[in-house]
Structures are given as C-alpha cells and as structure tokens.
N, C-alpha and C positions, 0 to 999 in steps of 0.2 A: 224799807224806807220808814223813817221815823221823824215826825215833825211836831213842832209846837203848833197848837191850833187856837186861833182867835177869830171867830166868825165875824165879830163886830157888833156893836150895840144895836145898830139899826136892824141888822138881820135877826137878832134875838128878840126884838120888840115888834118888828113889822113883817119880816120875811122868814117865818119859821120853816116854810117849805124848802128854802135854800139850805138851811142848816140840816134839815132832815135828809134831803136828797144827797147833799155833799157827804155827810157821814156814811150813808149807805153805799154810795159809790166808792168812797175811799176804802171802805171795808172790803168791797168786792175786788178792788185793785191791789189789796194786800198792803195798803198804806196804814201805818200805825200813827195815831194822833195822840198827843199829850195836851190836854186842855189847860188853858190859862184861866182857871176858874176864878182866881182872885185878882184878875187884871182890871185896871181902870179903863176909862174911855181913852181913845187913841190921841185925843187933842186935835180934832178936825179943824177945818179952815175957819169956822166961826169962832173957835177958841183962839186960834192963831191971830185973828184980827184984833183981839184984846191984848194978848201977851204971847208973843211968838216963842219965847224961851220956856215959859211955863208949859205951853201946849206941847212943845218938843220934848220936855221932860216927861210928860205923860206917855208919849210914844216910846221914849228911851227906857222908861220903867218896864213896859211890856217886853221889850227886846232883852233887857237885862234879866228879867224873870225867866225868859226862855233859856238864856245862857246858864242861869243858875240850875236849871233842870237838866243840864248836860246836852242841850240841843243847839244845833247850829243854824237851823232854818225855822222860820215862823210862817205858817200858812194862814191866810185870811180870805174871806169871801167878799169882803167889802173893798171896793176900789179907793174909797176915801181913807180907810185905814192903811191900805197898801201904799198910797201916796204919802201919808204921814210918816210911815216907817222909812220909806225911801229917802224922804227929805232929811230925816235925822241922820241917816248913814252918810248921805252926800255932804251934809253940813259938817259932820265930824271929820270927814276927809279933807275938806277944803278950808275950814276955818277953826284953828286951834282955840281961839278965844271963845267961840260958840260952844265948842266941846267942853271947855272948862266951866263955862257958865251953866250949861245944862247939867253937867255932873255935880256941880255945887248944889243945885236945886234937888237933884236926885239923891245925893248923899244926905242932905239935911232933912229931907222929908220922908225918905224910905230906906235910908242906910244902904243904898245900892250904888254901883258904879257900872257904867257901860262904855265899852271900847269901840263900838261900831262894828262888831265882828259877828253879828247874826244876820243872815240873809233873809229878807222878807220876800215872800212869794204869794202871788194870787193863785187861787186854786186852778185857774185856767192854765197857768204856767206849769203847775205840777202835772196836769194831764198831758199837756202838749210837749213839754220839755223833758220831764223826769220819767214819765211813763212812755211817752212817744206814741205816734200813730200806729206804729207796728206793734208795740206792746199792748196798746189799747185794743187792737183788732183781735187779740187772743181772748178777750173777755166779751166780745160782741156776739150775741146769739140771735138778735133780731135787727131789722133795719126799717127805716122809713123811706123806702124806695119811691121815687116820684114826687115827693113832697117838696114844694118850692118854699124856701125860707128866706126871710129878711133878717140878716144878722145885725145885731145892735151891740157893738163892743163896749161902749161907754167911755166917756171923756177922761175920767180920772185914771182908768187903767192904761189908756193910750198915752197919757201925758202925766205920769206920776210926779215928775219934776222937770225942770228945764234942762237937765243933763242926763236924764235916764228915761229910756223908752222901752217898755216891755215888748212892743210890737211897732211896726212902722205906723206912725200916727197919721200919715197921709194915705197910706194904702194897707191897712191892717189885713192880715190873712189868717192869723192864728185860730180864731173862733170859726172862721169860714171852713178851714181845713178839717177841724174837728167835726163839724156837722156834715160835711161832705163825706167823711169817712163812715158816717152812719147811713149813707144812702140818700141824703137830702141834696137838693140843688140850691146853692146860695145864689140868689138873684141880685142883680144890680138895682140899687135905688139911690137917687141923687142926694137924699138927705141923711145918708148913713152916718156921716161924721158930725151932724148937727147935734147940739145939746137937746136933751129930751125935755128940758124945762124944770127938772127937779130942784136945782139950786135956787130958783126964784119963787118956789111954792110958798115959802114962809112969809114973804113980804109982798108978793104980787100974784095971787092965785089965778087971776084971769090970764096974765101973761104966760104963766106956767102951763096952763091948760091949752092955750093957743099954740105954744111951741110943740106940745105933745100932739095936738091936732094936725099940725103941719106934717109931722113925721108919719102919723097914721094915714094921712091922705097920700103921701108919697109911697108908703108901703102898699096901700090898696091899689094904686096905679101900677105898681111893679108886677102885680099878679101873684104876689106871695100868698101862700096858704096860711102861714103862721110867722111869728117872730120868735127868735131865740136870742137871749141876752146873757151876759155874764155879770151884769150889774143889778143889784137889788133896787136901786133908785130908778133905773130905767124900767125895771119890771113893774114897779108901783105906778109909774106914769102911764105905761102902755097897756097894762093889764087892769090893775085896780081902778084907775081913773078913766079907763076907756069909755064906760057907760056915761060918765059925767061929760066927757068931751063930746060924745055923740049927741047929748041933749043940747049942749051949747052951740054946736055946729049944725044941729038938725040934720045929721047925716049918720047912717048906719055903717059900722065897720065890722064888728063881730069877728075880729082877728085873734085867734088864740095866741097867747104870749107865754113862752116857757123860759125858765132859767135853764141854762145849758146842762146842768147836772140832772135836771128832771128828764130831759130827752136822753141823755147818756145812760141814766139808770134804767129807763124803760128798755133800751137796746141791750142792756146787760141782763135783762130778765127780772128786774124789780117790778113790783106791782105799782099801779097808780097811787095806791095809798102809801107805799114806801117812799115815793118821791114827792108826796104832798100835793098831788094834783087837785085834791078836794079843797085846797086853800086858794087856788087860783080863782080869779073873778070871772073871766071869760071862759065859757065851756070849751074844753079841748076835745070833745067827743068826735068831731069830724076829722081830726088829725089822727086820733087813735085807730081809726078804721084802716089806716094805711100800713100800720106796723105788721111785720110778718117775716 
C-alpha cells in the first residue's frame, strides 16, 4: 500500500505525538507514505467562511499534488482536513461551475488542475478498511485486556460532508471495533456524539471548557478507565485542557486520553516513546500496567 500523507497543520503544530505514532504504526503495517512536504493549509471552515472557492482551491491543490506524484489516495490525521478534501470531491461531482471556478484559481495560482480523482482517507479508515481487523490482528503482540475505554470518534470525521459519512454518524462503530480488537471494552456513555468544544475555543474559551467538562463528567460516570480518540482537537480538549477543566469545575478527573494510534502502536510492540506518550498531558501510567 502506498499513499500520499498530509497529517495536517494542527497536528504538526500541536499534536506531534499523533504524527509520530501514526508514522511508526504505518511502518509496522507495511504502509508506504509519500509526504506532501510542500503542501499548503487545507482551507478549513474558518477560511471557507471568508471565501469558499479560494478555501476549496487550497484543498484541491493538495489533492492535485498527490495525483502529480502518481498516487490515488491521500491519508490525513486531521478530521478537518479530511472534511475539506471530501467537500471538494463532492462539489466537483455535483457542481460543474464550482469545479471550473476552483480549477481557474488553481491554474492561475499554482499551474495545477484537479479532476476530483484522488480519494481522501482518514488514518482510521486505512486501519479499519484497508488493513482490516483481521490483517491488524497479525501485527498485535500485546493487548489491553480488561481496560474500559470511552471512545471519542470526533464530529468532523463522522460528518465530513452532508452527503458523505465515513461511519454511521448516529451509531459509529469503527473506532470501537478497533479498540475492542486490542482487548479493550468500549463502554456506553451518553455524550459520545456531543461536540468536545474545540470549535468554540477561539472565541469563547469558557464555553469550550464547559463542553469539555460535560464530556469528562459523562466519561467518569461511565466507569471508563481511559479515553481513546481519532481526532487531534478532541485530544487537546480532553487531555491537554483536562487540568484546566478540573480547576474550573473544582472536580478531579485524571482520565488518561490517548490517540488511537498510540494505543495501537503499544499493542504492536512500539515503546511509549515511539508513540509519543511523553507528550500527553494526563499521565497514562495506570493504563500501561494493563498491557500484556
């Protein structure tokens, strides 16, 4: 398997442990990645709110660069990037005028053309669909038997566009099945599909932390030992800002929060350093005692 690789700006600036663990996991799985080292920003929602076509041209540029390298699939770690790429492809299929407008911008600014023929994939899809649970099992040498986990899939991954769903947005199972294949028990918690608060952080910090606090309270009540997510924004809210939420609510959580590639890497025999656990905020030590 050979894919283009675009981790996303947020990952490379705020979540280096996601990039590190993903690279090492893909290497273990025999997945070859070709880096889009000269790629621009994907043109996320905040840019789309200013100029949708220009933002879409940024996404199309990365996809066109992938095609220029002879690749048909682009893998990202960021659900926001994933959503941006999906929306471009969907728009190209449904609206000829939109396709022409984006390609005009692309041609005049970068000398490129995009035909909507590169498939964007989130890394969770690569693991679940391309490798598959059976193929994954061949690489697993350790398990987290008995660990109860609250799975946090992430909004943008579940609802990449109004016409494309990577998983069932009302009852997602993809990430649950991956962690269950590693010996963990995915527990029910009522606020699983609620927003983590990350989108409001830039303009209403208190609201953002309040939303994160509600989720942490729900997870604590579920009896989960830890949280596993595929979204770097959710990880920031529930791991990096967990101590801040604790101070505001005057309540202790102490719930270790992992990116799914970190847990996967540990079960494949990678060391805590190779999956970047030292970059996590909440200590994972009590969960590491379960692996074996």
